[in-house]
KEKE-3310 file (N, C-alpha, C; in steps of 0.2 Angstrom, whole numbers, plus 5000, padded with zeros to 4 digits):
npx = (4816:4826:4843:4854:4867:4885:4890:4879:4879:4889:4886:4884:4894:4902:4903:4914:4921:4936:4939:4937:4924:4909:4897:4886:4881:4886:4879:4884:4887:4879:4884:4898:4902:4900:4908:4919:4934:4944:4958:4970:4969:4970:4983:4990:4987:4993:5007:5009:5008:5019:5029:5028:5032:5046:5060:5068:5081:5094:5111:5126:5143:5151:5166:5169:5164:5171:5182:5199:5216:5226:5237:5247:5245:5255:5270:5268:5275:5287:5287:5279:5266:5248:5240:5236:5226:5222:5218:5205:5198:5186:5192:5200:5202:5191:5188:5177:5161:5156:5142:5134:5120:5109:5100:5082:5070:5053:5046:5033:5019:5003:4988:4972:4957:4945:4949:4958:4949:4941:4950:4954:4941:4938:4948:4945:4932:4936:4942:4931:4923:4932:4932:4941:4940:4938:4927:4927:4919:4924:4939:4943:4953:4958:4971:4987:4988:4997:4997:4983:4979:4987:4982:4969:4971:4977:4966:4957:4963:4973:4987:4996:5001:4993:4981:4976:4962:4956:4944:4943:4946:4938:4944:4941:4950:4957:4951:4941:4940:4936:4944:4942:4951:4957:4962:4973:4967:4967:4961:4966:4979:4981:4978:4986:4999:4997:4998:5010:5021:5019:5024:5022:5010:5000:4994:4982:4972:4956:4957:4970:4971:4977:4978:4990:4993:4981:4981:4993:4991:4985:4973:4961:4957:4945:4936:4919:4914:4924:4922:4909:4913:4922:4914:4906:4916:4920:4909:4900:4905:4900:4887:4887:4889)
npy = (5084:5079:5079:5066:5066:5065:5057:5049:5041:5031:5022:5009:4995:4987:4969:4956:4940:4930:4927:4938:4940:4949:4950:4956:4968:4977:4983:4998:5005:5021:5029:5026:5028:5042:5047:5059:5068:5080:5086:5088:5081:5068:5068:5070:5058:5048:5052:5049:5035:5032:5037:5029:5017:5017:5011:5018:5015:5017:5018:5024:5024:5035:5043:5040:5027:5019:5006:5006:5009:5018:5024:5038:5047:5055:5064:5077:5089:5097:5091:5099:5096:5094:5094:5079:5068:5054:5039:5038:5048:5057:5060:5050:5034:5021:5028:5037:5042:5059:5068:5058:5047:5042:5030:5034:5041:5035:5037:5035:5039:5043:5038:5042:5032:5035:5045:5038:5029:5038:5043:5032:5029:5040:5039:5027:5030:5040:5032:5025:5034:5038:5027:5016:5005:4988:4974:4957:4942:4931:4925:4912:4898:4884:4881:4889:4902:4912:4917:4918:4929:4939:4941:4945:4957:4965:4965:4972:4984:4987:4994:4999:5001:4989:4985:4971:4965:4954:4944:4941:4927:4927:4926:4924:4929:4929:4932:4938:4950:4950:4949:4951:4945:4946:4934:4925:4912:4895:4896:4908:4905:4901:4913:4922:4917:4918:4931:4935:4936:4946:4962:4976:4973:4969:4959:4960:4957:4963:4968:4972:4983:5000:5018:5022:5011:5011:5024:5023:5014:5012:5005:4995:4979:4969:4957:4952:4948:4954:4967:4969:4967:4977:4988:4986:4988:5002:5010:5007:5015:5027:5027:5026:5014)
npz = (4903:4917:4918:4921:4933:4932:4943:4946:4935:4936:4946:4944:4939:4926:4924:4922:4917:4919:4906:4899:4895:4895:4909:4914:4925:4941:4955:4964:4980:4983:4992:4992:4979:4977:4986:4994:4999:5008:4999:5006:5018:5012:5007:5019:5025:5016:5017:5030:5030:5022:5030:5041:5036:5037:5045:5054:5059:5056:5060:5066:5072:5084:5088:5100:5102:5093:5091:5092:5089:5101:5097:5093:5078:5072:5076:5088:5086:5075:5062:5054:5052:5054:5070:5078:5088:5089:5080:5079:5075:5064:5052:5048:5040:5045:5057:5069:5065:5061:5066:5061:5055:5068:5079:5079:5090:5094:5079:5074:5065:5070:5063:5062:5063:5057:5048:5040:5034:5027:5018:5010:5005:4997:4987:4981:4976:4967:4958:4953:4947:4937:4929:4931:4938:4938:4938:4943:4941:4948:4955:4955:4949:4941:4940:4941:4929:4920:4907:4905:4913:4909:4896:4899:4906:4895:4886:4893:4894:4903:4905:4913:4930:4941:4953:4961:4969:4981:4989:5007:5019:5034:5050:5067:5081:5098:5115:5127:5120:5104:5088:5070:5057:5041:5030:5019:5009:5002:4990:4985:4980:4967:4959:4964:4961:4947:4944:4949:4942:4933:4928:4937:4943:4957:4970:4983:4998:5004:5017:5017:5009:5006:5006:4998:4989:4982:4976:4968:4959:4942:4937:4945:4948:4954:4963:4964:4976:4984:4982:4988:5001:5002:5002:5013:5023:5021:5019:5030:5041:5038:5041:5055:5061)
capx = (4819:4831:4849:4858:4874:4890:4891:4874:4880:4894:4884:4884:4900:4902:4906:4917:4924:4943:4940:4935:4917:4904:4892:4881:4883:4886:4877:4889:4883:4880:4889:4905:4903:4900:4912:4924:4938:4949:4965:4975:4969:4972:4990:4993:4987:4998:5013:5010:5009:5026:5034:5028:5035:5053:5062:5072:5086:5101:5115:5134:5147:5155:5173:5169:5162:5175:5188:5204:5223:5227:5243:5247:5247:5261:5273:5265:5279:5294:5286:5275:5259:5243:5240:5231:5227:5222:5216:5197:5195:5182:5195:5204:5199:5189:5187:5170:5157:5154:5135:5131:5113:5108:5093:5078:5065:5047:5044:5027:5013:4996:4983:4965:4954:4940:4953:4960:4943:4938:4955:4953:4935:4938:4952:4941:4927:4939:4943:4925:4921:4936:4931:4947:4938:4935:4924:4927:4914:4927:4946:4944:4956:4960:4979:4990:4989:4999:4995:4976:4979:4990:4977:4963:4973:4977:4959:4953:4967:4977:4994:5001:5001:4986:4980:4971:4960:4952:4940:4947:4943:4938:4945:4941:4955:4956:4947:4935:4939:4938:4945:4941:4957:4956:4968:4973:4965:4969:4958:4970:4985:4982:4978:4992:5004:4996:5000:5016:5027:5018:5027:5017:5003:5000:4988:4980:4966:4953:4960:4977:4971:4978:4978:4995:4992:4976:4984:4998:4988:4980:4967:4959:4953:4942:4931:4912:4913:4928:4918:4904:4917:4925:4908:4905:4921:4921:4902:4896:4907:4896:4880:4887:4889)
capy = (5079:5081:5076:5063:5068:5060:5052:5044:5036:5026:5018:5002:4994:4981:4963:4951:4934:4930:4926:4944:4941:4953:4946:4960:4974:4976:4990:5001:5009:5028:5033:5025:5031:5049:5050:5064:5070:5085:5083:5089:5075:5062:5069:5068:5050:5045:5054:5045:5028:5032:5038:5023:5011:5017:5008:5023:5011:5018:5019:5025:5025:5041:5042:5037:5020:5015:5002:5008:5010:5024:5027:5045:5046:5058:5068:5083:5095:5095:5089:5104:5093:5096:5090:5074:5064:5047:5037:5037:5055:5056:5061:5044:5028:5017:5032:5038:5047:5065:5070:5053:5045:5038:5028:5039:5039:5033:5042:5033:5044:5040:5039:5041:5027:5038:5048:5033:5026:5043:5044:5026:5029:5045:5037:5022:5034:5043:5027:5023:5040:5038:5021:5012:4999:4982:4969:4951:4938:4926:4923:4905:4895:4877:4880:4896:4903:4919:4919:4920:4935:4944:4942:4949:4964:4968:4966:4978:4991:4988:4994:5001:4997:4986:4982:4965:4964:4948:4944:4937:4923:4930:4922:4927:4928:4933:4929:4942:4955:4946:4953:4947:4946:4944:4930:4922:4905:4891:4899:4914:4904:4901:4920:4926:4915:4920:4938:4937:4937:4951:4968:4982:4970:4967:4956:4961:4956:4969:4970:4975:4989:5006:5023:5022:5006:5013:5030:5022:5009:5015:5001:4991:4973:4967:4952:4954:4947:4958:4974:4969:4967:4984:4993:4985:4991:5009:5013:5007:5020:5033:5026:5026:5007)
capz = (4907:4921:4916:4926:4935:4931:4948:4946:4929:4938:4952:4942:4935:4922:4927:4917:4919:4917:4899:4896:4893:4900:4912:4916:4929:4948:4958:4969:4984:4981:4997:4990:4972:4978:4992:4993:5005:5007:4996:5011:5022:5009:5007:5026:5026:5012:5020:5036:5028:5020:5036:5046:5033:5038:5051:5058:5063:5054:5066:5065:5078:5085:5089:5107:5102:5089:5094:5087:5092:5104:5095:5090:5071:5070:5081:5089:5083:5071:5055:5050:5050:5059:5077:5078:5094:5088:5073:5079:5072:5058:5045:5047:5038:5051:5063:5070:5061:5064:5064:5057:5057:5074:5079:5081:5095:5090:5074:5071:5064:5071:5058:5064:5059:5052:5043:5035:5030:5022:5012:5005:5002:4992:4982:4978:4973:4961:4953:4950:4943:4931:4925:4932:4942:4934:4943:4940:4945:4953:4954:4955:4944:4942:4940:4939:4922:4919:4901:4905:4917:4904:4891:4902:4907:4889:4883:4897:4893:4909:4902:4918:4937:4942:4959:4961:4976:4982:4996:5012:5023:5040:5056:5074:5086:5104:5120:5128:5115:5098:5082:5064:5053:5034:5029:5012:5009:4997:4984:4982:4978:4959:4956:4966:4957:4940:4943:4953:4937:4928:4930:4939:4945:4964:4973:4990:5001:5005:5023:5016:5005:5009:5001:4994:4984:4977:4972:4964:4954:4937:4937:4950:4946:4960:4963:4966:4983:4987:4981:4993:5007:5003:5003:5020:5027:5020:5020:5036:5045:5037:5044:5062:5064)
cpx = (4825:4837:4852:4865:4879:4891:4886:4875:4885:4892:4883:4891:4899:4906:4908:4920:4932:4944:4939:4928:4913:4898:4886:4884:4882:4884:4883:4885:4885:4884:4896:4906:4903:4904:4918:4928:4942:4955:4970:4975:4971:4980:4993:4993:4992:5005:5014:5011:5017:5031:5034:5031:5043:5054:5066:5077:5093:5105:5123:5137:5151:5162:5174:5167:5166:5181:5194:5211:5223:5233:5243:5249:5253:5264:5269:5268:5285:5293:5282:5268:5254:5243:5235:5232:5227:5219:5208:5194:5191:5186:5199:5199:5197:5188:5179:5167:5155:5147:5132:5124:5113:5101:5088:5073:5059:5045:5037:5022:5007:4991:4976:4961:4949:4943:4955:4954:4941:4943:4954:4947:4935:4942:4949:4936:4930:4940:4937:4923:4925:4936:4937:4946:4935:4933:4924:4922:4918:4934:4948:4947:4958:4967:4981:4991:4991:4997:4987:4975:4982:4985:4971:4965:4974:4971:4956:4957:4971:4984:4999:5000:4994:4986:4974:4969:4955:4949:4944:4943:4944:4939:4945:4946:4953:4951:4941:4934:4941:4939:4944:4947:4955:4962:4967:4970:4968:4967:4962:4976:4986:4982:4984:4998:5003:4998:5007:5022:5025:5020:5021:5010:5004:4994:4987:4973:4963:4955:4966:4977:4972:4978:4983:4995:4986:4978:4989:4996:4984:4973:4967:4955:4951:4937:4924:4912:4918:4925:4913:4908:4920:4920:4907:4910:4921:4914:4899:4898:4903:4889:4881:4887:4896)
cpy = (5081:5076:5073:5066:5063:5055:5047:5039:5031:5022:5011:5001:4987:4975:4959:4945:4934:4929:4933:4945:4945:4949:4950:4966:4973:4983:4992:5005:5017:5031:5032:5028:5039:5052:5054:5066:5076:5083:5084:5083:5069:5062:5067:5061:5047:5046:5050:5038:5028:5033:5032:5017:5011:5014:5012:5020:5012:5021:5020:5026:5031:5039:5039:5030:5016:5012:5003:5009:5017:5028:5034:5044:5049:5062:5075:5089:5092:5093:5094:5101:5095:5091:5085:5070:5057:5045:5036:5044:5054:5057:5055:5038:5023:5021:5033:5043:5053:5067:5064:5051:5041:5036:5033:5037:5037:5038:5040:5038:5041:5042:5037:5037:5030:5042:5043:5030:5032:5044:5038:5027:5034:5043:5031:5025:5037:5038:5025:5028:5040:5032:5016:5007:4993:4976:4963:4946:4933:4926:4916:4902:4888:4876:4887:4897:4911:4922:4922:4927:4941:4946:4946:4956:4968:4969:4972:4984:4992:4988:4997:4997:4995:4983:4977:4964:4958:4948:4940:4933:4925:4925:4926:4925:4932:4930:4934:4947:4952:4951:4948:4949:4943:4941:4927:4914:4901:4893:4904:4912:4904:4908:4923:4923:4917:4927:4940:4939:4943:4958:4973:4979:4967:4964:4958:4959:4963:4972:4973:4981:4995:5011:5024:5017:5008:5019:5028:5018:5014:5012:4997:4985:4970:4962:4955:4954:4952:4965:4974:4970:4974:4989:4992:4988:4999:5013:5013:5012:5026:5033:5025:5019:5006)
cpz = (4911:4919:4922:4927:4933:4936:4948:4940:4931:4944:4950:4938:4931:4925:4922:4921:4917:4910:4895:4894:4898:4902:4915:4920:4937:4951:4964:4973:4982:4986:4995:4984:4973:4983:4990:4999:5003:5004:5002:5016:5019:5008:5013:5027:5022:5015:5026:5035:5026:5026:5040:5043:5034:5045:5056:5062:5061:5059:5063:5072:5078:5087:5096:5107:5097:5093:5089:5092:5095:5102:5092:5083:5069:5076:5082:5086:5079:5064:5051:5049:5056:5065:5077:5085:5093:5082:5073:5077:5066:5052:5043:5044:5044:5057:5064:5065:5064:5061:5059:5059:5064:5075:5082:5087:5091:5085:5071:5071:5065:5066:5061:5060:5054:5046:5037:5031:5025:5017:5007:5002:4996:4986:4978:4974:4967:4956:4949:4945:4936:4927:4926:4937:4938:4939:4939:4944:4950:4951:4954:4949:4945:4943:4939:4932:4921:4912:4901:4908:4912:4899:4893:4903:4900:4885:4887:4897:4899:4907:4907:4925:4938:4949:4959:4968:4976:4989:5001:5016:5030:5046:5062:5078:5093:5109:5121:5122:5108:5092:5075:5059:5046:5032:5022:5013:5003:4990:4981:4979:4970:4956:4958:4962:4949:4939:4946:4948:4932:4931:4932:4942:4953:4966:4981:4992:5003:5012:5022:5012:5009:5003:4996:4988:4979:4973:4967:4958:4949:4937:4943:4948:4953:4959:4966:4973:4987:4987:4987:5000:5008:5004:5011:5025:5027:5021:5026:5042:5044:5040:5052:5065:5067)
residu = (MET:GLN:ARG:ARG:SER:ARG:VAL:GLU:GLU:VAL:THR:SER:LEU:LYS:LYS:TYR:ASN:LEU:LYS:GLY:GLU:GLU:LEU:GLY:SER:VAL:GLU:VAL:SER:LYS:ASP:LEU:ALA:THR:ALA:ARG:SER:HIS:SER:GLN:SER:VAL:LYS:ASP:TYR:ILE:ILE:ALA:LEU:ARG:ALA:ASN:ALA:ARG:GLN:TRP:SER:ALA:SER:THR:LYS:THR:ARG:ALA:GLU:VAL:LYS:HIS:THR:THR:LYS:LYS:PRO:SER:PRO:GLN:LYS:GLY:GLN:GLY:ARG:ALA:ARG:HIS:GLY:ASN:LEU:VAL:ALA:PRO:GLN:TYR:ARG:GLY:GLY:GLY:ARG:ALA:PHE:GLY:PRO:ARG:PRO:LYS:PHE:ASP:MET:HIS:VAL:ARG:ILE:ASN:ARG:LYS:GLU:ARG:LYS:ALA:ALA:VAL:ARG:ALA:LEU:ILE:ALA:GLU:LYS:ILE:ARG:GLU:GLY:HIS:ILE:ILE:VAL:VAL:ASP:SER:PHE:GLU:MET:GLU:GLU:PRO:ARG:THR:LYS:VAL:MET:ARG:ALA:PHE:PHE:GLN:GLU:ARG:GLY:CYS:ASP:ARG:ARG:VAL:LEU:VAL:ILE:GLY:GLU:GLY:ALA:PHE:VAL:GLU:ILE:GLY:GLY:GLU:ARG:LYS:ARG:CYS:LEU:SER:VAL:CYS:SER:LEU:GLY:HIS:GLU:ASN:ILE:LYS:LYS:SER:VAL:SER:ASN:LEU:PRO:GLY:VAL:GLU:PHE:ARG:LEU:VAL:GLY:GLU:VAL:ASP:GLY:GLN:GLY:VAL:ALA:LEU:ALA:LYS:ASP:ILE:VAL:ILE:SER:GLN:GLU:ALA:LEU:SER:GLU:LEU:GLU:GLY:TRP:LEU:VAL:LYS:SER:LEU:LYS:GLY:GLU)
# end
């Protein structure tokens, strides 16, 4: 009998409810579960994310921009002291900065859309293979309950950073060229409030998922609808759609 590979064994994930009860399993697309990418491309993508998060707006004034008195600090000769022209020199308190930070030109690093999808797809696949993705049937709650979410994370062994991913409500905007944006709905308010006070836990929609958040999280808790939405976003590019 042919032995199944490890990748084939993780094409289905166990599904739970918020009480921690197992409700069956959810099939995962094989294209997503077996996805891989070059480690250098994943590294370049995460470095670009970190660089683009910077404002590059640090600014200091040179001695030509500082408003200060033009009085000579000390006589030119006769006291044995160094020669100083005015108090805007860098060595004086309140003077200009020498070689200080200045606003940069556009330092934005362009990320290719296919490269971004390939990196996120590979990171998600790695979490699937390592067993660090937990599927929940729904995040619907009657009221915010931090105690319920804490108990769920403890039961599932989520003792470090956790990324909670929810499905988004899609809204079309634009005129001739329409775009679909994933936005929060009222159904997300209770789950967001329930995890907001838990240290190391972050809530995001599928449209907000990036490689850095996936890489930093040890465990990913995702709703079943969000998993289907994630597959549609990451797998359809492989099929040329």
